C-alpha positions in Angstrom: 22.8 109.9 133.7 19.4 109.4 134.7 17.6 111.3 137.5 13.8 111.3 137.3 11.1 113.8 137.9 7.6 112.9 139.1 4.3 114.3 137.8 1.5 114.1 140.3 -2.1 114.1 138.8 -5.1 114.0 141.1 -6.9 110.6 141.1 -4.3 108.8 139.0 -1.0 107.1 139.8 2.2 109.2 139.7 3.9 109.0 136.3 7.7 108.7 136.3 9.2 110.6 133.5 12.8 110.4 132.3 15.1 113.4 133.0 16.4 114.2 129.6 19.4 116.0 131.1 20.8 112.7 132.2 20.3 110.9 128.9 22.2 111.5 125.6 21.0 109.9 122.4 23.8 110.3 119.8 24.0 109.4 116.1 27.0 108.9 113.9 26.3 110.0 110.4 28.1 110.7 107.2 27.5 114.0 105.4 25.2 113.0 102.5 27.3 113.5 99.4 27.1 111.3 96.3 30.0 109.0 96.0 30.9 109.2 99.7 28.1 107.2 101.2 26.9 103.6 100.9 29.8 102.5 98.7 28.6 98.9 98.5 25.1 100.0 97.4 26.7 102.5 95.0 28.7 99.7 93.3 25.4 98.1 92.3 22.9 101.0 92.1 25.1 103.9 91.3 26.1 106.8 93.6 23.0 108.9 93.1 20.6 106.1 94.0 22.8 105.1 96.9 22.6 108.7 98.1 18.8 108.7 97.8 18.6 105.5 99.9 21.0 107.1 102.5 19.0 110.3 102.6 15.8 108.3 103.3 17.5 106.4 106.1 18.9 109.6 107.7 15.5 111.3 107.6 13.8 108.3 109.1 16.4 108.1 111.9 16.1 111.8 112.6 12.4 111.4 113.0 12.8 108.6 115.4 15.3 110.6 117.5 13.0 113.5 117.8 10.4 111.3 119.4 12.8 110.1 122.1 13.0 111.5 125.6 16.7 112.4 125.7 19.1 115.1 124.8 20.4 114.7 121.2 23.8 114.9 119.6 24.9 114.3 116.0 28.4 113.5 115.0 29.2 114.4 111.4 31.9 112.8 109.2 33.2 115.9 107.3 31.6 119.2 108.4 28.8 120.5 110.5 26.1 121.8 108.1 24.1 125.0 108.7 20.9 123.0 108.3 20.2 119.2 108.3 17.5 116.8 109.2 19.3 116.0 112.5 19.7 119.6 113.6 16.9 120.8 115.9 16.4 122.9 118.9 19.1 122.1 121.5 20.7 119.4 119.3 24.5 119.2 120.0 26.6 118.9 116.8 30.2 117.7 116.6 32.7 116.4 114.1 33.7 112.8 114.4 37.2 112.1 115.7 39.3 109.0 115.4 41.3 107.0 112.9 38.8 104.1 112.6 35.2 103.3 113.4 36.0 102.1 116.9 37.8 105.3 117.8 35.0 107.4 116.4 32.5 105.5 118.6 34.7 105.9 121.6 34.9 109.6 121.0 31.1 109.8 121.1 31.0 108.3 124.6 33.9 110.2 126.0 32.2 113.4 124.7 28.9 112.6 126.3 30.3 111.6 129.7 32.5 114.7 129.8 29.4 116.8 129.4 27.8 115.2 132.4 25.4 112.7 130.9 25.0 109.5 132.9 23.5 107.3 130.2 24.7 107.5 126.6 23.1 105.6 123.7 24.7 105.6 120.2 23.0 104.7 117.0 23.9 104.8 113.3 21.8 106.1 110.5 21.4 102.8 108.5 18.6 101.0 110.2 15.1 101.4 108.8 13.3 99.4 111.6 14.6 101.1 114.7 12.0 103.0 116.6 11.6 105.2 119.7 10.3 102.3 121.8 13.5 100.3 121.1 15.6 103.3 122.1 13.5 103.8 125.3 14.1 100.2 126.2 17.8 100.7 125.7 17.9 103.6 128.2 15.7 101.6 130.6 18.0 98.6 130.4 21.0 100.9 131.2 19.5 101.8 134.5 20.4 98.3 135.8 23.1 97.2 133.3 26.6 98.3 132.3 25.9 98.1 128.6 23.1 97.5 126.1 23.5 96.3 122.5 21.2 96.1 119.5 22.2 93.2 117.4 22.3 93.7 113.6 21.5 90.8 111.3 24.9 91.1 109.7 26.7 90.3 112.9 27.4 93.8 114.0 25.2 96.1 116.1 22.9 99.0 115.3 22.9 100.4 118.8 25.3 100.5 121.8 24.6 102.1 125.1 27.0 102.6 128.1 26.9 104.3 131.5 30.7 105.0 131.5 33.5 104.9 128.9 34.8 101.5 128.0 37.8 101.9 125.7 38.3 98.1 125.6 35.2 97.8 123.5 36.6 100.1 120.8 40.4 99.9 120.6 42.6 97.4 118.8 39.7 95.9 116.9 38.7 95.0 113.4 35.3 96.2 112.2 32.8 95.4 109.4 32.7 91.6 109.8 30.2 89.1 111.0 31.7 88.6 114.4 31.7 92.2 115.7 28.7 91.6 118.0 30.1 88.3 119.3 33.5 89.8 120.0 31.9 92.7 121.8 29.9 90.4 124.0 33.1 88.4 124.7 34.9 91.6 125.9 32.0 92.5 128.2 32.0 88.9 129.6 35.8 89.0 130.2 35.5 92.3 132.1 32.5 91.2 134.1 30.2 93.8 132.7 26.5 93.2 132.7 24.6 93.8 129.4 21.2 93.7 127.8 20.5 92.6 124.2 17.7 94.3 122.3 15.8 92.7 119.4 17.8 92.0 116.3 17.3 94.4 113.3 18.7 94.9 109.9 21.2 97.6 108.8 21.2 98.6 105.1 24.7 98.2 103.6 24.3 96.0 100.6 21.8 95.5 97.8 20.8 92.2 99.5 20.0 94.1 102.7 18.0 96.7 100.7 15.9 94.1 98.9 15.0 92.5 102.2 13.9 95.8 103.7 10.7 97.8 103.6 12.5 100.4 101.4 12.4 98.0 98.4 11.5 98.7 95.7 13.1 102.1 95.6 10.7 104.8 94.6 12.1 107.0 91.8 
């Protein structure tokens, strides 16, 4: 999913630019409704404050995505809204499909590859430290690797990128525990797939995560 165009400027080296039509940057997000997002935060802070945190994370993630050189897609949990921070010119919008988190991620990749994209990178909307440079590094790594992973501090991952569908990474697995990343790497190793690890970052799922992040203290 990655052809390249060249821009020639007199007197300076040629600059290689990514072909956005070969790259898809996708995000899995929940529709922001109080009581349906960030349940572990809501248990401590209440549903309205948890929703406030989630809206902040979504808006930040949407801004990062807009700065990236790739086509964009957003996969919603419940319905496709008429307007949303992730919706922009040319943004593809879909409903999530699948009975568990793994199936929903696999659906993102099969959708992207079916539409002709060669490199697909998937992120969530929970990481306040991800930036466009990290995402660009993910796409660059995929040029020479089969997969790229962004390790999360809780043992999961905040980003996964592939150049073709790999159902073995997503099916018959248990999610939301501290060995998700390790198990994913083990599967890649067993199948002989090459991969690249990005810097570790923190997702926001619990009050402890929030207190360690730059979002704390929460501004009323």
